[in-house]
C-alpha distance (Angstrom), angle and dihedral (degrees) to the residues before:
residue distance angle dihedral
X1 . . .
X2 3.86 . .
X3 3.73 109.5 .
X4 3.77 130.9 -162.9
X5 3.74 112.6 -133.7
X6 3.79 115.0 -154.3
X7 3.83 95.6 -119.5
X8 3.71 97.7 35.7
X9 3.84 125.4 114.2
X10 3.78 90.5 -119.8
X11 3.95 92.2 55.8
X12 3.78 89.9 47.2
X13 3.73 92.6 52.4
X14 3.75 91.9 45.9
X15 3.88 90.6 46.8
X16 3.77 92.8 53.9
X17 3.77 95.6 44.9
X18 3.86 89.9 51.4
X19 3.78 89.6 47.9
X20 3.80 89.5 50.6
X21 3.90 87.9 54.3
X22 3.75 92.9 49.6
X23 3.84 92.0 50.8
X24 3.84 90.7 49.3
X25 3.82 91.7 50.1
X26 3.84 92.3 45.4
X27 3.71 90.1 56.8
X28 3.80 91.3 48.0
X29 3.80 90.0 52.9
X30 3.79 92.4 44.5
X31 3.78 98.2 51.8
X32 3.87 99.5 29.1
X33 3.84 96.6 47.4
X34 3.74 118.0 6.0
X35 3.79 97.9 42.1
X36 3.83 98.3 27.3
X37 3.89 93.0 106.8
X38 3.80 92.4 49.9
X39 3.74 94.7 45.0
X40 3.95 88.4 48.0
X41 3.82 91.5 53.9
X42 3.77 93.0 45.7
X43 3.74 90.6 49.1
X44 3.80 92.4 52.6
X45 3.89 91.0 48.6
X46 3.69 91.2 53.6
X47 3.88 89.9 45.9
X48 3.83 90.0 51.0
X49 3.84 90.7 50.1
X50 3.68 91.2 50.0
X51 3.78 93.7 50.7
X52 3.76 90.8 47.6
X53 3.72 91.4 52.1
X54 3.77 91.2 49.3
X55 3.84 94.4 50.7
X56 3.82 90.3 46.3
X57 3.84 100.3 48.6
X58 3.76 100.6 38.0
X59 3.76 130.5 63.6
X60 3.78 96.3 -128.5
X61 3.70 128.0 -179.1
X62 3.80 123.6 -123.9
X63 3.81 90.8 -107.1
X64 3.82 91.6 53.1
X65 3.81 90.0 49.9
X66 3.80 90.1 51.3
X67 3.82 90.4 48.3
X68 3.86 90.8 53.3
X69 3.85 90.4 45.4
X70 3.82 91.3 50.0
X71 3.94 94.2 44.2
X72 3.84 93.9 46.4
X73 3.86 96.5 36.7
X74 3.80 90.9 -129.0
X75 3.82 133.5 135.6
X76 3.75 114.2 -126.3
X77 3.84 118.1 -158.5
X78 3.70 127.1 179.2
X79 3.92 114.8 -168.4
X80 3.74 143.8 163.1
X81 3.71 125.7 -140.5
X82 3.72 90.2 -88.6
X83 3.84 110.5 30.0
X84 3.76 145.0 3.4
X85 3.77 119.1 -88.0
X86 3.85 98.5 -168.2
X87 3.80 140.3 -22.9
X88 3.82 125.3 -155.6
X89 3.76 128.9 -177.8
X90 3.86 135.5 15.7
X91 3.66 100.2 -31.1
X92 3.84 100.9 167.0
X93 3.74 90.2 121.3
X94 3.91 111.4 108.8
X95 3.79 105.3 -117.4
X96 3.88 100.2 148.4
X97 3.79 96.2 108.9
X98 3.80 94.4 44.8
X99 3.71 92.4 49.4
X100 3.83 93.5 46.0
X101 3.83 89.7 53.5
X102 3.82 92.7 48.7
X103 3.72 92.5 48.5
X104 3.90 92.6 46.4
X105 3.72 92.7 50.3
X106 3.77 92.3 46.7
X107 3.87 90.5 -136.1
X108 3.82 119.1 174.7
X109 3.96 96.7 -146.4
X110 3.72 134.1 1.5
X111 3.74 138.1 166.2
X112 3.80 119.4 -155.2
X113 3.85 128.4 -179.6
X114 3.87 116.6 -169.4
X115 3.71 137.8 163.8
X116 3.85 116.1 -102.6
X117 3.80 107.2 -134.2
X118 3.72 91.9 -163.5
X119 3.90 100.9 55.0
X120 3.75 95.2 20.3
X121 3.84 93.5 -124.2
X122 3.76 138.7 112.6
X123 3.76 121.7 -97.4
X124 3.87 127.9 -152.3
X125 3.76 114.0 -153.9
X126 3.70 121.3 -176.3
X127 3.82 120.2 -166.1
X128 3.87 125.4 -168.5
X129 3.87 130.1 172.2
X130 3.86 107.3 -133.0
X131 3.85 99.9 177.4
X132 3.67 146.8 -9.9
X133 3.76 93.0 -64.0
X134 3.80 102.7 3.2
X135 3.79 125.7 99.8
X136 3.80 133.0 -179.8
X137 3.86 125.8 -152.4
X138 3.76 124.7 -171.8
X139 3.78 114.9 -169.1
X140 3.86 127.3 -176.7
X141 3.73 136.4 166.7
X142 3.84 119.2 -109.6
X143 3.80 101.0 -142.7
X144 3.74 115.3 -140.3
X145 3.73 110.8 -101.6
X146 3.82 102.1 -164.0
X147 3.75 94.6 105.4
X148 3.84 92.7 45.7
X149 3.85 90.3 47.6
X150 3.84 90.9 52.0
X151 3.87 90.0 49.1
X152 3.78 90.2 50.0
X153 3.82 94.0 45.5
X154 3.79 89.9 48.9
X155 3.72 91.7 48.4
X156 3.83 93.3 45.3
X157 3.79 89.2 52.0
X158 3.75 92.3 63.8
X159 3.79 90.4 39.3
X160 3.68 90.7 53.1
X161 3.87 92.5 54.7
X162 3.75 91.0 45.1
X163 3.88 92.7 49.9
X164 3.83 93.8 46.7
X165 3.79 91.3 50.2
X166 3.74 92.6 45.7
X167 3.88 91.9 43.8
X168 3.81 90.9 49.1
X169 3.66 92.5 55.8
X170 3.83 96.6 39.5
X171 3.87 91.1 48.2
X172 3.73 89.9 48.1
X173 3.77 96.4 54.0
X174 3.82 95.3 40.0
X175 3.78 91.6 51.3
X176 3.80 88.2 47.4
X177 3.77 92.9 48.9
X178 3.86 92.6 47.7
X179 3.80 98.4 43.0
X180 3.82 99.3 41.1
X181 3.82 94.7 74.9
X182 3.74 90.3 46.0
X183 3.81 92.7 50.9
X184 3.81 88.7 51.8
X185 3.76 91.1 50.6
X186 3.84 88.8 50.5
X187 3.90 91.8 52.2
X188 3.82 90.1 49.5
X189 3.81 89.3 48.4
X190 3.80 89.2 56.5
X191 3.84 91.1 49.9
X192 3.81 90.0 52.4
X193 3.74 91.5 46.1
X194 3.71 88.1 57.0
X195 3.88 89.4 56.3
X196 3.93 99.7 -91.9
X197 3.81 92.7 134.6
X198 4.01 90.9 157.6
X199 3.78 85.9 73.5
X200 3.69 120.0 96.9
X201 3.73 135.7 -155.6
X202 3.81 112.2 -113.1
X203 3.81 136.7 171.8
X204 3.82 132.1 -173.6
X205 3.90 91.6 -159.4
X206 3.75 117.9 105.7
X207 3.84 93.4 -141.3
X208 3.80 119.1 131.4
X209 3.76 94.3 -144.7
X210 3.88 93.2 50.5
X211 3.73 91.4 46.4
X212 3.77 91.5 50.7
X213 3.66 90.4 47.4
X214 3.86 92.0 50.7
X215 3.79 91.7 47.5
X216 3.87 91.8 51.9
X217 3.79 93.6 45.4
X218 3.90 89.4 50.2
X219 3.95 88.6 51.3
X220 3.82 86.9 48.9
X221 3.79 91.6 49.4
X222 3.79 92.5 51.6
X223 3.82 91.9 49.6
X224 3.81 89.2 49.3
X225 3.74 90.9 49.7
X226 3.81 89.1 52.5
X227 3.78 90.5 48.1
X228 3.68 92.4 49.8
X229 3.76 92.4 48.8
X230 3.75 92.5 47.2
X231 3.77 89.0 48.8
X232 3.76 91.9 55.1
X233 3.64 91.4 46.1
X234 3.70 92.7 49.6
X235 3.78 92.4 50.5
X236 3.81 89.1 48.8
X237 3.70 94.9 47.6
X238 3.76 96.0 41.3
X239 3.75 88.6 48.2
X240 3.87 90.1 51.6
X241 3.83 91.7 47.4
X242 3.70 91.6 51.7
X243 3.64 97.6 41.0
X244 3.77 97.7 50.5
X245 3.97 96.7 55.3
X246 3.86 91.5 39.3
X247 3.73 90.2 53.6
X248 3.85 91.0 49.7
X249 3.60 93.2 44.5
X250 3.81 92.1 51.7
X251 3.92 92.0 45.3
X252 3.82 95.4 49.4
X253 3.82 90.5 42.8
X254 3.82 89.2 54.5
X255 3.77 90.0 45.2
X256 3.83 91.0 53.7
X257 3.84 91.5 47.5
X258 3.77 96.9 44.2
X259 3.85 107.4 27.5
X260 3.73 117.1 9.5
X261 3.81 103.2 38.0
X262 3.76 90.1 105.7
X263 3.86 96.1 37.5
X264 3.83 104.5 80.7
X265 3.82 96.9 -167.5
X266 3.96 96.0 47.7
X267 3.76 88.6 40.9
X268 3.83 92.0 55.6
X269 3.86 90.4 45.7
X270 3.86 91.9 52.3
X271 3.80 92.3 45.7
X272 3.84 91.1 49.1
X273 3.72 88.8 52.3
X274 3.75 90.2 49.9
X275 3.80 90.7 51.7
X276 3.81 92.3 48.6
X277 3.80 90.5 53.4
X278 3.83 92.4 48.4
X279 3.82 87.4 51.4
X280 3.81 88.5 53.2
X281 3.87 90.0 51.1
X282 3.69 90.3 47.4
X283 3.82 90.6 52.7
X284 3.89 91.9 47.5
X285 3.81 92.6 48.9
X286 3.82 93.8 46.7
X287 3.80 91.8 48.8
X288 3.82 91.2 50.0
X289 3.73 91.2 47.4
X290 3.90 91.2 46.7
X291 3.73 91.2 49.4
X292 3.79 94.2 48.4
X293 3.88 90.7 50.5
X294 3.77 90.8 47.7
X295 3.79 95.7 50.0
X296 3.77 92.3 44.2
X297 3.86 88.8 46.7
X298 3.91 88.4 -134.2
X299 3.78 95.5 145.0
X300 3.73 118.6 64.1
X301 3.84 120.5 -142.2
X302 3.82 116.3 -97.5
X303 3.89 97.9 -151.4
X304 3.77 116.7 -162.7
X305 3.86 135.8 156.2
X306 3.81 117.1 -103.7
X307 3.77 143.5 148.2
X308 3.82 108.8 -92.6
X309 3.80 92.5 -165.0
X310 3.87 92.7 54.2
X311 3.81 89.0 47.8
X312 3.81 93.1 50.3
X313 3.86 90.7 47.5
X314 3.78 89.2 54.4
X315 3.73 92.1 49.9
X316 3.76 95.2 51.8
X317 3.76 93.9 52.9
X318 3.84 86.2 66.9
X319 3.83 88.5 62.2
X320 3.84 91.9 58.7
X321 3.85 90.0 102.0
X322 3.82 88.3 62.4
X323 3.80 92.6 51.4
X324 3.78 89.8 50.4
X325 3.80 101.9 42.1
X326 3.82 107.5 25.0
X327 3.87 101.5 27.1
X328 3.87 97.4 -115.9
X329 3.82 115.9 166.9
X330 3.75 121.6 -148.1
X331 3.86 123.7 -171.6
X332 3.81 119.8 -171.6
X333 3.74 120.7 -166.7
X334 3.85 116.0 -174.0
X335 3.81 150.2 142.1
X336 3.77 117.8 -98.7
X337 3.90 90.9 -101.9
X338 3.87 135.8 5.3
X339 3.74 112.3 -170.1
X340 3.81 111.3 -167.0
X341 3.85 137.8 159.4
X342 3.79 117.5 -126.3
X343 3.77 143.5 110.6
X344 3.91 100.2 -66.1
X345 3.83 98.4 -157.5
X346 3.80 92.0 47.7
X347 3.71 93.9 46.7
X348 3.85 90.5 48.6
X349 3.92 86.2 54.3
X350 3.91 89.1 51.3
X351 3.91 90.6 52.3
X352 3.73 94.4 43.7
X353 3.83 91.5 50.9
X354 3.75 93.8 48.1
X355 3.77 93.6 49.4
X356 3.73 89.9 45.8
X357 3.80 89.4 51.7
X358 3.86 89.5 49.6
X359 3.76 91.9 50.0
X360 3.91 90.6 50.4
X361 3.75 93.2 52.2
X362 3.80 109.1 25.0
X363 3.85 116.3 118.8
X364 3.97 128.7 -98.0
X365 3.83 87.9 -81.0
X366 3.86 86.4 67.9
X367 3.83 90.2 -145.1
X368 3.97 118.6 157.4
X369 3.83 116.3 -174.5
X370 3.80 119.6 -160.8
X371 3.76 120.4 -172.5
X372 3.89 130.8 -178.6
X373 3.84 105.1 -162.7
X374 3.76 123.0 -167.3
X375 3.76 128.2 -153.3
X376 3.82 135.1 161.4
X377 3.80 97.3 -72.1
X378 3.77 110.8 13.3
X379 3.84 149.8 23.4
X380 3.88 115.9 -119.0
X381 3.79 114.5 -152.6
X382 3.85 115.8 -158.8
X383 3.82 128.2 -176.5
X384 3.88 111.9 -172.2
X385 3.80 132.0 -170.0
X386 3.85 129.4 -172.5
X387 3.73 97.7 -134.1
X388 3.82 132.2 124.2
X389 3.71 94.7 -75.3
X390 3.81 132.9 -130.6
X391 3.73 125.4 -74.8
X392 3.84 113.9 -110.3
X393 3.80 91.0 -122.4
X394 3.79 91.1 54.6
X395 3.83 97.7 49.5
X396 3.79 94.6 88.5
X397 3.88 91.3 50.8
X398 3.89 103.3 44.3
X399 3.91 88.9 90.7
X400 3.81 89.9 61.9
X401 3.91 120.2 100.5
X402 3.78 109.8 -87.2
X403 3.81 93.1 -14.3
X404 3.84 90.9 146.1
X405 3.81 90.8 58.6
X406 3.74 97.9 54.2
X407 3.74 94.7 114.1
X408 3.73 107.5 23.5
X409 3.81 121.1 14.7
X410 3.69 113.2 -139.5
X411 3.76 128.4 168.7
X412 3.65 121.2 -118.7
X413 3.82 125.2 -125.1
X414 3.77 86.6 -132.8
X415 3.81 129.0 17.9
X416 3.84 131.3 13.7
X417 3.68 106.7 -103.0
X418 3.75 94.5 -94.5
X419 3.80 94.9 86.0
X420 3.88 98.9 102.4
X421 3.81 91.2 44.7
X422 3.72 88.9 55.9
X423 3.79 92.6 47.0
X424 3.81 91.1 51.8
X425 3.78 93.8 51.2
X426 3.82 94.7 47.3
X427 3.73 94.0 47.1
X428 3.87 92.1 47.4
X429 3.72 90.2 51.2
X430 3.84 89.0 53.3
X431 3.87 88.8 44.6
X432 3.90 89.2 -126.4
X433 3.79 116.3 155.3
X434 3.81 112.1 -119.5
X435 3.79 143.0 172.6
X436 3.79 150.5 139.5
X437 3.82 131.2 -109.0
X438 3.78 117.0 -164.2
X439 3.84 138.0 178.4
X440 3.77 124.9 -166.9
X441 3.88 112.2 -96.0
X442 3.85 89.9 -7.0
X443 3.79 98.1 83.1
X444 3.78 134.5 -118.8
X445 3.78 134.8 -81.3
X446 3.83 120.3 -148.4
X447 3.78 116.2 -165.1
X448 3.77 144.0 171.4
X449 3.73 130.8 -172.1
X450 3.93 128.2 -134.1
X451 3.81 120.5 -161.8
X452 3.85 113.1 -124.1
X453 3.81 108.6 -118.5
X454 3.79 96.8 172.4
X455 3.75 131.5 24.6
X456 3.83 118.4 -128.7
X457 3.82 120.7 -111.9
X458 3.76 114.3 -97.0
C-alpha cells in the first residue's frame, strides 16, 4: 500500500492539487450562487446601456425598434418634457414617478432599480436624455432568481462532491507518478553513499527534467567513484612511502646500536642512510601539506614582479650535482629577460616539480630540455624529457594524485608522486593555462603560459 507521508513530495503535490480544486469550487459557489443576483443586475444594466447606445447612434425604423424590444424583453419609451412620442414593448410597469423625477431634475442619464408592489418584482429603469427636449426610457423586469439560485446550489452540491472525489483520485495518482522516480533516485543515492558505486541512476519516465537530473547524478557518481579510488590509492601509496623509510630508519638505527656502534665508518654510513630517509619523509610530508593547502585554497597568493629567467637559472644551478655524479644533461633556451607577476615561491615549486618529473621519466640519454618562449602577449615555459611518453587515454589523468602508481607502486628518485597535483593546483590558482604534449617513445613536454604584464627594456 502506497502511503502519503506528511512531509513527502507526494503529499505536498496531493495537497496543492486538492487546494487548487477547493479554490475553483469556491469561485463557482461565489459567482454562481452568492453573487448571482448582483451579476444579473449588472448584466441587465450593461444590456440597457447597449440598447440605448444602439437606438441613439443608428437611424432605426419602428419595426427594428420593436424587434429589439421583443428580443431583449424591454419596454422602450421616447418622450418629451410634455408628452410621449412613442412607446414600444410591454410597458405595463409603472414608471410615471421615476420619469417625472428624471424630467424635473433635468438629468442626462440615470439608472433606477425599485420594487414593483403590484407584481412583487424588481424593475430596472434606464433614463437617458437624447436631445434638447427628447428623453428615452428603457424599463425591464428583473425576474426573481431565488428558484434559479436554489437549483444551481443543489446542482453545485453534487458537482462539488464529484469534483472532490475525482480530484482526490487524480491528485493521488499524479503525486505518486511524479514522486516515485524521485523516491527511486533517493534509494539509489543511499546505496552509492554506502559505497555501491557500480549502481547507476535510472528513470523510466520520459521527463526532460528527470532525465537531466539522472544524467547529472550519474556524472557526479562517476566523479565520486574516481575520488574514492584516488583516496584509496593515496592512502596506500602514502602508507607505502611512510612505511619504507620508517622501516629503514629503524633497521639502521638498530644496526648502529647493536653492531656498528664501535665501527666508525659503518656507523657513519648507517647514520647517513637514516638522515637520507628522514629527508625523504620530510619531502613527502611537506608535499602532502602543500597539496592540502592548495586544494583547500588556504594560502593566498603573494604576487610580485620578478625575472622568470633569473629564477630558473638559479634553480638549475641546484641540479649541478646530478650533472656531475649521474650524467644528466640540462639545456635551457630563453630570452634575455622575462618579467612576470606571480607568487615567486609557488612558481619555484611548480618548476622544481616539473624538472623532477622530467628527471624521473627521461630516457637513457638523461636529457632534460627547458625553454622559455616569448610571443606578443605571453611567456610559454616548456620542460621536455626523452622518455617513453604517456598514453593518450592517460593524459587527462596524470594530474591526479599518484595516478602513475595505480598498477605498480614505485618510489621516485626525486619527489613523492604528488608533484603534478601540486603543479595543477598552483597554476589554476594563478589562472595560468597549462598542459602536456606527449608522443610514444619520444618523450613528453609539460608547459604552462604566463601573460606578459610588462615589456622588457630594449
